N, CA, C and O atoms as CSV, one atom per row, in Angstrom:
chain,resi,resn,atom,element,x,y,z
A,1,MET,N,N,-7.531,-69.866,-25.194
A,1,MET,CA,C,-8.664,-70.247,-25.858
A,1,MET,C,C,-8.664,-69.934,-27.389
A,1,MET,O,O,-9.282,-70.635,-28.190
A,2,PHE,N,N,-7.972,-68.894,-27.726
A,2,PHE,CA,C,-7.762,-68.605,-29.097
A,2,PHE,C,C,-7.035,-69.672,-29.893
A,2,PHE,O,O,-7.345,-69.975,-31.045
A,3,ILE,N,N,-6.034,-70.228,-29.190
A,3,ILE,CA,C,-5.167,-71.288,-29.803
A,3,ILE,C,C,-6.056,-72.542,-30.091
A,3,ILE,O,O,-5.904,-73.197,-31.123
A,4,VAL,N,N,-6.928,-72.832,-29.205
A,4,VAL,CA,C,-7.819,-74.048,-29.396
A,4,VAL,C,C,-8.712,-73.816,-30.576
A,4,VAL,O,O,-8.946,-74.744,-31.350
A,5,SER,N,N,-9.236,-72.595,-30.758
A,5,SER,CA,C,-10.104,-72.225,-31.881
A,5,SER,C,C,-9.334,-72.328,-33.151
A,5,SER,O,O,-9.825,-72.825,-34.164
A,6,LEU,N,N,-8.142,-71.861,-33.091
A,6,LEU,CA,C,-7.277,-71.882,-34.384
A,6,LEU,C,C,-6.892,-73.322,-34.741
A,6,LEU,O,O,-6.887,-73.710,-35.909
A,7,LEU,N,N,-6.571,-74.095,-33.711
A,7,LEU,CA,C,-6.273,-75.557,-33.999
A,7,LEU,C,C,-7.511,-76.340,-34.556
A,7,LEU,O,O,-7.386,-77.246,-35.379
A,8,SER,N,N,-8.676,-75.941,-34.066
A,8,SER,CA,C,-9.873,-76.556,-34.497
A,8,SER,C,C,-10.140,-76.178,-35.911
A,8,SER,O,O,-10.594,-77.035,-36.669
A,9,PHE,N,N,-9.894,-74.952,-36.341
A,9,PHE,CA,C,-10.036,-74.495,-37.738
A,9,PHE,C,C,-9.029,-75.238,-38.627
A,9,PHE,O,O,-9.395,-75.703,-39.707
A,10,VAL,N,N,-7.766,-75.357,-38.190
A,10,VAL,CA,C,-6.772,-76.002,-38.991
A,10,VAL,C,C,-7.117,-77.482,-39.070
A,10,VAL,O,O,-6.889,-78.075,-40.125
A,11,TYR,N,N,-7.664,-78.142,-38.002
A,11,TYR,CA,C,-8.056,-79.512,-37.979
A,11,TYR,C,C,-9.153,-79.736,-39.045
A,11,TYR,O,O,-9.058,-80.682,-39.827
A,12,GLY,N,N,-10.139,-78.918,-39.082
A,12,GLY,CA,C,-11.185,-79.030,-40.086
A,12,GLY,C,C,-10.685,-78.809,-41.529
A,12,GLY,O,O,-11.138,-79.469,-42.465
A,13,PHE,N,N,-9.757,-77.879,-41.679
A,13,PHE,CA,C,-9.150,-77.656,-43.013
A,13,PHE,C,C,-8.355,-78.909,-43.457
A,13,PHE,O,O,-8.436,-79.321,-44.614
A,14,LEU,N,N,-7.620,-79.480,-42.562
A,14,LEU,CA,C,-6.841,-80.707,-42.888
A,14,LEU,C,C,-7.847,-81.849,-43.310
A,14,LEU,O,O,-7.601,-82.601,-44.253
A,15,CYS,N,N,-8.937,-81.928,-42.590
A,15,CYS,CA,C,-9.889,-82.992,-42.978
A,15,CYS,C,C,-10.365,-82.870,-44.372
A,15,CYS,O,O,-10.412,-83.852,-45.114
A,16,LEU,N,N,-10.730,-81.649,-44.754
A,16,LEU,CA,C,-11.167,-81.406,-46.156
A,16,LEU,C,C,-10.057,-81.629,-47.176
A,16,LEU,O,O,-10.288,-82.173,-48.256
A,17,LEU,N,N,-8.822,-81.191,-46.807
A,17,LEU,CA,C,-7.678,-81.347,-47.673
A,17,LEU,C,C,-7.386,-82.838,-47.906
A,17,LEU,O,O,-7.070,-83.229,-49.029
A,18,ILE,N,N,-7.485,-83.651,-46.889
A,18,ILE,CA,C,-7.233,-85.084,-47.048
A,18,ILE,C,C,-8.275,-85.715,-47.913
A,18,ILE,O,O,-7.948,-86.583,-48.722
A,19,VAL,N,N,-9.510,-85.323,-47.782
A,19,VAL,CA,C,-10.576,-85.901,-48.672
A,19,VAL,C,C,-10.330,-85.468,-50.096
A,19,VAL,O,O,-10.527,-86.285,-50.995
A,20,LEU,N,N,-9.924,-84.275,-50.364
A,20,LEU,CA,C,-9.601,-83.839,-51.753
A,20,LEU,C,C,-8.410,-84.571,-52.308
A,20,LEU,O,O,-8.406,-84.986,-53.467
A,21,LEU,N,N,-7.372,-84.735,-51.460
A,21,LEU,CA,C,-6.169,-85.408,-51.939
A,21,LEU,C,C,-6.474,-86.901,-52.230
A,21,LEU,O,O,-5.911,-87.447,-53.178
A,22,VAL,N,N,-7.255,-87.508,-51.526
A,22,VAL,CA,C,-7.578,-88.926,-51.790
A,22,VAL,C,C,-8.391,-89.040,-52.998
A,22,VAL,O,O,-8.223,-90.005,-53.744
A,23,LEU,N,N,-9.307,-88.089,-53.270
A,23,LEU,CA,C,-10.079,-88.138,-54.483
A,23,LEU,C,C,-9.225,-87.864,-55.719
A,23,LEU,O,O,-9.486,-88.411,-56.791
A,24,ILE,N,N,-8.241,-87.047,-55.574
A,24,ILE,CA,C,-7.382,-86.653,-56.694
A,24,ILE,C,C,-6.489,-87.817,-57.156
A,24,ILE,O,O,-6.185,-87.923,-58.344
A,25,GLN,N,N,-6.064,-88.695,-56.222
A,25,GLN,CA,C,-5.097,-89.715,-56.575
A,25,GLN,C,C,-5.709,-90.731,-57.513
A,25,GLN,O,O,-6.902,-91.036,-57.492
A,26,ARG,N,N,-4.810,-91.231,-58.335
A,26,ARG,CA,C,-5.234,-92.259,-59.314
A,26,ARG,C,C,-5.227,-93.661,-58.692
A,26,ARG,O,O,-4.471,-93.897,-57.750
A,27,GLY,N,N,-6.030,-94.579,-59.179
A,27,GLY,CA,C,-6.150,-95.884,-58.659
A,27,GLY,C,C,-4.918,-96.660,-58.956
A,27,GLY,O,O,-4.206,-96.349,-59.911
A,28,LYS,N,N,-4.630,-97.693,-58.145
A,28,LYS,CA,C,-3.457,-98.473,-58.331
A,28,LYS,C,C,-3.805,-99.722,-59.172
A,28,LYS,O,O,-2.883,-100.436,-59.566
A,29,GLY,N,N,-5.018,-100.006,-59.449
A,29,GLY,CA,C,-5.347,-101.175,-60.296
A,29,GLY,C,C,-6.829,-101.436,-60.088
A,29,GLY,O,O,-7.481,-100.875,-59.208
A,30,ASN,N,N,-7.327,-102.320,-60.949
A,30,ASN,CA,C,-8.692,-102.726,-60.893
A,30,ASN,C,C,-8.880,-103.801,-59.843
A,30,ASN,O,O,-8.381,-104.915,-60.002
A,31,MET,N,N,-9.568,-103.496,-58.806
A,31,MET,CA,C,-9.821,-104.408,-57.717
A,31,MET,C,C,-11.194,-105.095,-57.841
A,31,MET,O,O,-11.694,-105.676,-56.878
A,32,GLY,N,N,-11.766,-105.024,-58.986
A,32,GLY,CA,C,-13.064,-105.576,-59.258
A,32,GLY,C,C,-13.009,-107.134,-59.424
A,32,GLY,O,O,-11.978,-107.784,-59.252
A,33,LEU,N,N,-14.169,-107.647,-59.762
A,33,LEU,CA,C,-14.246,-109.168,-59.885
A,33,LEU,C,C,-13.478,-109.625,-61.152
A,33,LEU,O,O,-13.150,-110.808,-61.250
A,34,GLY,N,N,-13.190,-108.763,-62.089
A,34,GLY,CA,C,-12.463,-109.219,-63.271
A,34,GLY,C,C,-10.970,-109.490,-62.976
A,34,GLY,O,O,-10.269,-110.077,-63.800
A,35,ASN,N,N,-10.516,-109.074,-61.843
A,35,ASN,CA,C,-9.064,-109.211,-61.522
A,35,ASN,C,C,-8.861,-110.198,-60.374
A,35,ASN,O,O,-7.896,-110.056,-59.622
A,36,VAL,N,N,-9.691,-111.140,-60.220
A,36,VAL,CA,C,-9.601,-112.045,-59.073
A,36,VAL,C,C,-8.445,-113.062,-59.279
A,36,VAL,O,O,-7.644,-113.314,-58.379
A,37,GLY,N,N,-8.403,-113.594,-60.429
A,37,GLY,CA,C,-7.434,-114.772,-60.649
A,37,GLY,C,C,-5.999,-114.415,-60.722
A,37,GLY,O,O,-5.172,-115.146,-60.176
A,38,GLY,N,N,-5.639,-113.335,-61.363
A,38,GLY,CA,C,-4.238,-113.134,-61.558
A,38,GLY,C,C,-3.754,-111.708,-61.144
A,38,GLY,O,O,-4.519,-110.872,-60.664
A,39,ASN,N,N,-2.427,-111.495,-61.365
A,39,ASN,CA,C,-1.800,-110.261,-61.103
A,39,ASN,C,C,-1.888,-109.882,-59.622
A,39,ASN,O,O,-2.280,-108.775,-59.253
A,40,ASN,N,N,-1.491,-110.891,-58.766
A,40,ASN,CA,C,-1.383,-110.590,-57.321
A,40,ASN,C,C,-0.150,-109.777,-57.007
A,40,ASN,O,O,-0.063,-109.197,-55.925
A,41,GLN,N,N,0.772,-109.715,-57.880
A,41,GLN,CA,C,1.994,-108.942,-57.604
A,41,GLN,C,C,1.636,-107.473,-57.379
A,41,GLN,O,O,2.255,-106.792,-56.562
A,42,MET,N,N,0.628,-106.993,-58.113
A,42,MET,CA,C,0.218,-105.611,-57.948
A,42,MET,C,C,-0.410,-105.393,-56.576
A,42,MET,O,O,-0.270,-104.330,-55.972
A,43,LEU,N,N,-1.102,-106.418,-56.100
A,43,LEU,CA,C,-1.792,-106.235,-54.835
A,43,LEU,C,C,-0.827,-106.396,-53.658
A,43,LEU,O,O,-0.924,-105.607,-52.719
A,44,PHE,N,N,0.045,-107.307,-53.644
A,44,PHE,CA,C,0.937,-107.575,-52.529
A,44,PHE,C,C,2.388,-107.202,-52.728
A,44,PHE,O,O,3.144,-107.121,-51.760
A,45,GLY,N,N,2.790,-106.977,-53.953
A,45,GLY,CA,C,4.168,-106.681,-54.237
A,45,GLY,C,C,4.436,-105.225,-54.443
A,45,GLY,O,O,3.721,-104.373,-53.916
A,46,SER,N,N,5.482,-104.922,-55.221
A,46,SER,CA,C,5.879,-103.572,-55.451
A,46,SER,C,C,4.876,-102.872,-56.412
A,46,SER,O,O,4.484,-103.425,-57.439
A,47,SER,N,N,4.496,-101.684,-56.049
A,47,SER,CA,C,3.485,-101.018,-56.895
A,47,SER,C,C,4.101,-99.726,-57.369
A,47,SER,O,O,3.373,-98.787,-57.690
A,48,GLY,N,N,5.451,-99.639,-57.426
A,48,GLY,CA,C,6.116,-98.449,-57.901
A,48,GLY,C,C,6.290,-97.448,-56.753
A,48,GLY,O,O,5.853,-97.683,-55.627
A,49,GLY,N,N,6.926,-96.354,-57.066
A,49,GLY,CA,C,7.127,-95.335,-56.110
A,49,GLY,C,C,5.907,-94.499,-55.746
A,49,GLY,O,O,4.893,-94.542,-56.442
A,50,GLN,N,N,5.999,-93.751,-54.674
A,50,GLN,CA,C,4.923,-92.914,-54.305
A,50,GLN,C,C,5.011,-91.634,-55.085
A,50,GLN,O,O,6.109,-91.110,-55.271
A,51,ASP,N,N,3.901,-91.108,-55.550
A,51,ASP,CA,C,3.938,-89.731,-56.165
A,51,ASP,C,C,3.754,-88.716,-55.139
A,51,ASP,O,O,3.624,-89.018,-53.952
A,52,VAL,N,N,3.738,-87.483,-55.582
A,52,VAL,CA,C,3.682,-86.299,-54.650
A,52,VAL,C,C,2.308,-86.305,-53.858
A,52,VAL,O,O,2.279,-85.950,-52.680
A,53,PHE,N,N,1.244,-86.691,-54.490
A,53,PHE,CA,C,-0.004,-86.582,-53.789
A,53,PHE,C,C,-0.054,-87.603,-52.609
A,53,PHE,O,O,-0.641,-87.318,-51.565
A,54,GLN,N,N,0.560,-88.768,-52.793
A,54,GLN,CA,C,0.580,-89.806,-51.779
A,54,GLN,C,C,1.459,-89.300,-50.603
A,54,GLN,O,O,1.102,-89.496,-49.441
A,55,LYS,N,N,2.583,-88.663,-50.900
A,55,LYS,CA,C,3.424,-88.201,-49.801
A,55,LYS,C,C,2.781,-87.074,-49.004
A,55,LYS,O,O,2.926,-86.989,-47.784
A,56,VAL,N,N,2.046,-86.184,-49.744
A,56,VAL,CA,C,1.397,-85.097,-49.078
A,56,VAL,C,C,0.262,-85.602,-48.236
A,56,VAL,O,O,-0.010,-85.073,-47.158
A,57,THR,N,N,-0.421,-86.653,-48.737
A,57,THR,CA,C,-1.528,-87.280,-47.985
A,57,THR,C,C,-1.006,-87.908,-46.678
A,57,THR,O,O,-1.629,-87.750,-45.627
A,58,TRP,N,N,0.117,-88.608,-46.739
A,58,TRP,CA,C,0.697,-89.144,-45.555
A,58,TRP,C,C,1.091,-88.079,-44.502
A,58,TRP,O,O,0.875,-88.242,-43.301
A,59,VAL,N,N,1.668,-87.009,-45.011
A,59,VAL,CA,C,2.046,-85.911,-44.112
A,59,VAL,C,C,0.779,-85.310,-43.498
A,59,VAL,O,O,0.740,-85.041,-42.298
A,60,CYS,N,N,-0.186,-85.114,-44.260
A,60,CYS,CA,C,-1.458,-84.513,-43.759
A,60,CYS,C,C,-2.177,-85.450,-42.745
A,60,CYS,O,O,-2.789,-84.979,-41.787
A,61,CYS,N,N,-2.093,-86.754,-42.972
A,61,CYS,CA,C,-2.747,-87.674,-42.036
A,61,CYS,C,C,-1.952,-87.735,-40.742
A,61,CYS,O,O,-2.542,-87.884,-39.672
A,62,ALA,N,N,-0.645,-87.626,-40.807
A,62,ALA,CA,C,0.134,-87.486,-39.570
A,62,ALA,C,C,-0.146,-86.233,-38.774
A,62,ALA,O,O,-0.165,-86.250,-37.544
A,63,LEU,N,N,-0.362,-85.146,-39.493
A,63,LEU,CA,C,-0.712,-83.848,-38.862
A,63,LEU,C,C,-2.093,-83.916,-38.258
A,63,LEU,O,O,-2.330,-83.335,-37.199
A,64,LEU,N,N,-3.028,-84.621,-38.914
A,64,LEU,CA,C,-4.350,-84.796,-38.465
A,64,LEU,C,C,-4.443,-85.626,-37.182
A,64,LEU,O,O,-5.196,-85.315,-36.260
A,65,LEU,N,N,-3.662,-86.670,-37.167
A,65,LEU,CA,C,-3.638,-87.545,-35.983
A,65,LEU,C,C,-2.970,-86.808,-34.760
A,65,LEU,O,O,-3.462,-86.857,-33.632
A,66,SER,N,N,-1.872,-86.155,-35.048
A,66,SER,CA,C,-1.266,-85.389,-33.912
A,66,SER,C,C,-2.136,-84.212,-33.461
A,66,SER,O,O,-2.187,-83.892,-32.274
A,67,GLY,N,N,-2.819,-83.569,-34.413
A,67,GLY,CA,C,-3.705,-82.504,-34.034
A,67,GLY,C,C,-4.899,-82.931,-33.219
A,67,GLY,O,O,-5.346,-82.232,-32.309
A,68,SER,N,N,-5.392,-84.069,-33.561
A,68,SER,CA,C,-6.544,-84.624,-32.760
A,68,SER,C,C,-6.132,-85.016,-31.380
A,68,SER,O,O,-6.940,-84.923,-30.455
A,69,LEU,N,N,-4.899,-85.456,-31.191
A,69,LEU,CA,C,-4.426,-85.759,-29.858
A,69,LEU,C,C,-4.211,-84.475,-29.033
A,69,LEU,O,O,-4.527,-84.410,-27.845
A,70,VAL,N,N,-3.628,-83.403,-29.760
A,70,VAL,CA,C,-3.462,-82.132,-29.038
A,70,VAL,C,C,-4.784,-81.535,-28.668
A,70,VAL,O,O,-4.928,-81.052,-27.545
A,71,LEU,N,N,-5.737,-81.539,-29.522
A,71,LEU,CA,C,-7.030,-81.001,-29.273
A,71,LEU,C,C,-7.760,-81.734,-28.084
A,71,LEU,O,O,-8.350,-81.126,-27.191
A,72,ALA,N,N,-7.666,-83.019,-28.161
A,72,ALA,CA,C,-8.306,-83.830,-27.112
A,72,ALA,C,C,-7.654,-83.525,-25.780
A,72,ALA,O,O,-8.373,-83.382,-24.790
A,73,LEU,N,N,-6.403,-83.423,-25.695
A,73,LEU,CA,C,-5.660,-83.121,-24.459
A,73,LEU,C,C,-5.970,-81.817,-23.958
A,73,LEU,O,O,-6.148,-81.662,-22.750
A,74,SER,N,N,-6.061,-80.789,-24.827
A,74,SER,CA,C,-6.308,-79.427,-24.446
A,74,SER,C,C,-7.743,-79.248,-23.949
A,74,SER,O,O,-7.970,-78.482,-23.013
A,75,ARG,N,N,-8.683,-79.913,-24.532
A,75,ARG,CA,C,-10.103,-79.845,-24.178
A,75,ARG,C,C,-10.309,-80.656,-22.847
A,75,ARG,O,O,-11.137,-80.280,-22.017
A,76,ALA,N,N,-9.600,-81.687,-22.676
A,76,ALA,CA,C,-9.766,-82.410,-21.416
A,76,ALA,C,C,-9.165,-81.571,-20.232
A,76,ALA,O,O,-9.674,-81.623,-19.112
A,77,ARG,N,N,-8.143,-80.849,-20.493
A,77,ARG,CA,C,-7.524,-79.993,-19.485
A,77,ARG,C,C,-8.395,-78.871,-19.149
A,77,ARG,O,O,-8.451,-78.509,-17.974
A,78,ASN,N,N,-9.097,-78.266,-20.070
A,78,ASN,CA,C,-9.882,-77.134,-19.938
A,78,ASN,C,C,-11.282,-77.433,-19.299
A,78,ASN,O,O,-11.898,-76.568,-18.676
A,79,SER,N,N,-11.737,-78.673,-19.484
A,79,SER,CA,C,-13.060,-79.113,-18.951
A,79,SER,C,C,-12.918,-79.623,-17.524
A,79,SER,O,O,-11.804,-79.720,-17.009
A,80,SER,N,N,-13.977,-79.933,-16.915
A,80,SER,CA,C,-13.985,-80.492,-15.501
A,80,SER,C,C,-13.445,-81.856,-15.594
A,80,SER,O,O,-13.327,-82.426,-16.679
A,81,SER,N,N,-13.112,-82.394,-14.454
A,81,SER,CA,C,-12.438,-83.713,-14.351
A,81,SER,C,C,-13.393,-84.845,-14.677
A,81,SER,O,O,-12.951,-85.970,-14.912
A,82,SER,N,N,-14.686,-84.578,-14.697
A,82,SER,CA,C,-15.704,-85.669,-14.892
A,82,SER,C,C,-16.419,-85.381,-16.136
A,82,SER,O,O,-16.691,-84.219,-16.437
A,83,TYR,N,N,-16.748,-86.410,-16.901
A,83,TYR,CA,C,-17.552,-86.248,-18.099
A,83,TYR,C,C,-18.971,-85.829,-17.717
A,83,TYR,O,O,-19.626,-85.128,-18.488
A,84,LEU,N,N,-19.438,-86.223,-16.595
A,84,LEU,CA,C,-20.807,-85.845,-16.230
A,84,LEU,C,C,-20.868,-84.422,-15.726
A,84,LEU,O,O,-21.980,-83.928,-15.543
A,85,GLY,N,N,-19.829,-83.748,-15.495
A,85,GLY,CA,C,-19.854,-82.348,-15.032
A,85,GLY,C,C,-20.486,-82.200,-13.641
A,85,GLY,O,O,-20.063,-82.864,-12.695
A,86,SER,N,N,-21.446,-81.374,-13.522
A,86,SER,CA,C,-22.107,-81.134,-12.203
A,86,SER,C,C,-23.352,-81.970,-11.997
A,86,SER,O,O,-24.159,-81.675,-11.116
A,87,TYR,N,N,-23.515,-82.978,-12.774
A,87,TYR,CA,C,-24.735,-83.847,-12.584
A,87,TYR,C,C,-24.553,-84.675,-11.319
A,87,TYR,O,O,-23.484,-85.232,-11.072
A,88,ARG,N,N,-25.580,-84.741,-10.551
A,88,ARG,CA,C,-25.546,-85.575,-9.340
A,88,ARG,C,C,-26.777,-86.494,-9.409
A,88,ARG,O,O,-27.879,-86.075,-9.763
A,89,ALA,N,N,-26.532,-87.780,-9.049
A,89,ALA,CA,C,-27.565,-88.731,-9.059
A,89,ALA,C,C,-28.561,-88.440,-7.950
A,89,ALA,O,O,-28.158,-88.005,-6.871
A,90,PRO,N,N,-29.864,-88.668,-8.182
A,90,PRO,CA,C,-30.818,-88.375,-7.187
A,90,PRO,C,C,-30.658,-89.419,-6.016
A,90,PRO,O,O,-30.433,-90.610,-6.231
A,91,VAL,N,N,-30.788,-88.894,-4.812
A,91,VAL,CA,C,-30.687,-89.711,-3.613
A,91,VAL,C,C,-32.006,-89.755,-2.918
A,91,VAL,O,O,-32.544,-88.692,-2.607
A,92,SER,N,N,-32.564,-90.885,-2.655
A,92,SER,CA,C,-33.810,-91.003,-1.998
A,92,SER,C,C,-33.553,-91.009,-0.471
A,92,SER,O,O,-32.547,-91.522,0.019
A,93,SER,N,N,-34.475,-90.438,0.210
A,93,SER,CA,C,-34.285,-90.407,1.659
A,93,SER,C,C,-34.696,-91.672,2.371
A,93,SER,O,O,-34.267,-91.955,3.490
A,94,GLN,N,N,-35.544,-92.431,1.686
A,94,GLN,CA,C,-35.971,-93.745,2.235
A,94,GLN,C,C,-35.410,-94.827,1.437
A,94,GLN,O,O,-35.390,-94.763,0.207
A,95,GLN,N,N,-34.923,-95.884,2.138
A,95,GLN,CA,C,-34.424,-97.031,1.439
A,95,GLN,C,C,-35.566,-97.859,1.040
A,95,GLN,O,O,-36.491,-98.093,1.818
A,96,GLN,N,N,-35.517,-98.327,-0.214
A,96,GLN,CA,C,-36.576,-99.206,-0.722
A,96,GLN,C,C,-36.323,-100.568,-0.266
A,96,GLN,O,O,-35.195,-101.061,-0.310
A,97,SER,N,N,-37.415,-101.227,0.199
A,97,SER,CA,C,-37.290,-102.656,0.588
A,97,SER,C,C,-38.044,-103.487,-0.511
A,97,SER,O,O,-39.128,-103.156,-0.992
A,98,PHE,N,N,-37.347,-104.583,-0.839
A,98,PHE,CA,C,-37.950,-105.478,-1.807
A,98,PHE,C,C,-38.429,-106.741,-1.092
A,98,PHE,O,O,-37.771,-107.254,-0.186
A,99,PRO,N,N,-39.562,-107.212,-1.514
A,99,PRO,CA,C,-39.995,-108.492,-0.859
A,99,PRO,C,C,-39.089,-109.623,-1.169
A,99,PRO,O,O,-38.696,-109.820,-2.319
A,100,SER,N,N,-38.736,-110.401,-0.122
A,100,SER,CA,C,-37.898,-111.529,-0.349
A,100,SER,C,C,-38.628,-112.679,-0.976
A,100,SER,O,O,-39.821,-112.875,-0.742
A,101,GLU,N,N,-37.925,-113.428,-1.760
A,101,GLU,CA,C,-38.615,-114.643,-2.379
A,101,GLU,C,C,-38.419,-115.790,-1.556
A,101,GLU,O,O,-37.295,-116.278,-1.441
A,102,GLU,N,N,-39.455,-116.282,-0.949
A,102,GLU,CA,C,-39.340,-117.456,-0.055
A,102,GLU,C,C,-40.203,-118.547,-0.535
A,102,GLU,O,O,-40.247,-119.614,0.076
């Protein structure tokens, strides 16, 4: 149980780290209305090499996705087999009869 708590903490820390890394990165170009007509090479073509922040962001995203899978599998294993848990639908002792449409 301690490991799941530790993984949850690391997962939350990775979420905040990815948000900060994305905010730190510089933009690749002006994607506003002033750039509609030209310079499509920047949008679809080579945009230069990746800097350190982009590589760290990709690694953190991969860790975040794998961590979410591990947490989901560990929590599914620790919980009951049903999402409803111990909930039982009410059963009536009398069968309801509906008037037939004739």
